[in-house]
C-alpha positions as CSV (number, residue, x, y, z in Angstrom):
1,X,-0.1,-17.0,72.9
2,X,-3.0,-15.0,71.5
3,X,-6.3,-16.3,70.3
4,X,-8.7,-14.1,68.3
5,X,-12.2,-14.1,69.6
6,X,-13.3,-15.2,66.1
7,X,-11.5,-18.6,66.7
8,X,-13.7,-19.3,69.7
9,X,-13.6,-19.2,73.5
10,X,-10.6,-20.3,75.5
11,X,-11.6,-23.1,77.9
12,X,-10.7,-23.0,81.6
13,X,-7.0,-23.8,81.9
14,X,-5.0,-25.2,84.9
15,X,-2.9,-23.1,87.3
16,X,-0.5,-21.4,86.9
17,X,-1.8,-20.5,83.4
18,X,-3.0,-16.9,83.1
19,X,-5.9,-16.1,80.7
20,X,-6.4,-12.4,80.0
21,X,-9.0,-10.8,77.8
22,X,-7.7,-8.3,75.2
23,X,-10.6,-5.9,75.1
24,X,-13.2,-7.6,73.0
25,X,-10.7,-8.7,70.5
26,X,-9.5,-12.0,71.9
27,X,-7.6,-13.8,74.7
28,X,-3.9,-13.9,75.7
29,X,-2.8,-17.1,77.3
30,X,0.4,-17.1,79.4
31,X,1.6,-20.6,80.3
32,X,3.9,-19.8,83.2
33,X,4.9,-16.7,85.2
34,X,8.6,-17.6,84.6
35,X,10.4,-18.1,81.3
36,X,9.3,-21.4,79.8
37,X,12.0,-24.1,79.6
38,X,11.9,-27.4,77.8
39,X,14.4,-28.7,80.3
40,X,11.8,-28.2,83.1
41,X,9.5,-31.3,83.1
42,X,6.7,-29.4,84.9
43,X,6.7,-26.8,82.0
44,X,6.6,-29.6,79.4
45,X,3.8,-31.4,81.2
46,X,1.8,-28.2,81.6
47,X,2.3,-27.4,77.9
48,X,1.0,-30.9,76.9
49,X,-2.1,-30.5,79.1
50,X,-2.9,-27.0,77.8
51,X,-2.3,-28.1,74.2
52,X,-4.8,-30.9,74.6
53,X,-7.4,-28.6,76.2
54,X,-7.0,-25.9,73.4
55,X,-7.1,-28.6,70.7
56,X,-10.3,-30.0,72.2
57,X,-11.8,-26.6,72.1
58,X,-11.0,-26.3,68.4
59,X,-8.6,-23.4,68.9
60,X,-5.6,-25.1,67.3
61,X,-7.2,-25.9,64.0
62,X,-5.3,-24.5,60.9
63,X,-6.3,-21.0,59.8
64,X,-8.4,-20.8,56.7
65,X,-7.7,-18.2,54.0
66,X,-10.1,-15.3,54.1
67,X,-12.4,-15.1,51.0
68,X,-11.7,-12.1,48.8
69,X,-15.2,-11.1,47.9
């Protein structure tokens, strides 16, 4: 998933999550090196952990419409 820098800073995330800067625009978060599968309990547990960390950092709040001034 991608987070614009305007949304805030991505917190430290557990292994094997990869966090990559996209120039000065934002951050790309890759949950697992292999294809994510809901049938893999490790993937589901990791997703829950990362979700909680991202939510705690305020990155999962709903987007607000931009003002048209």
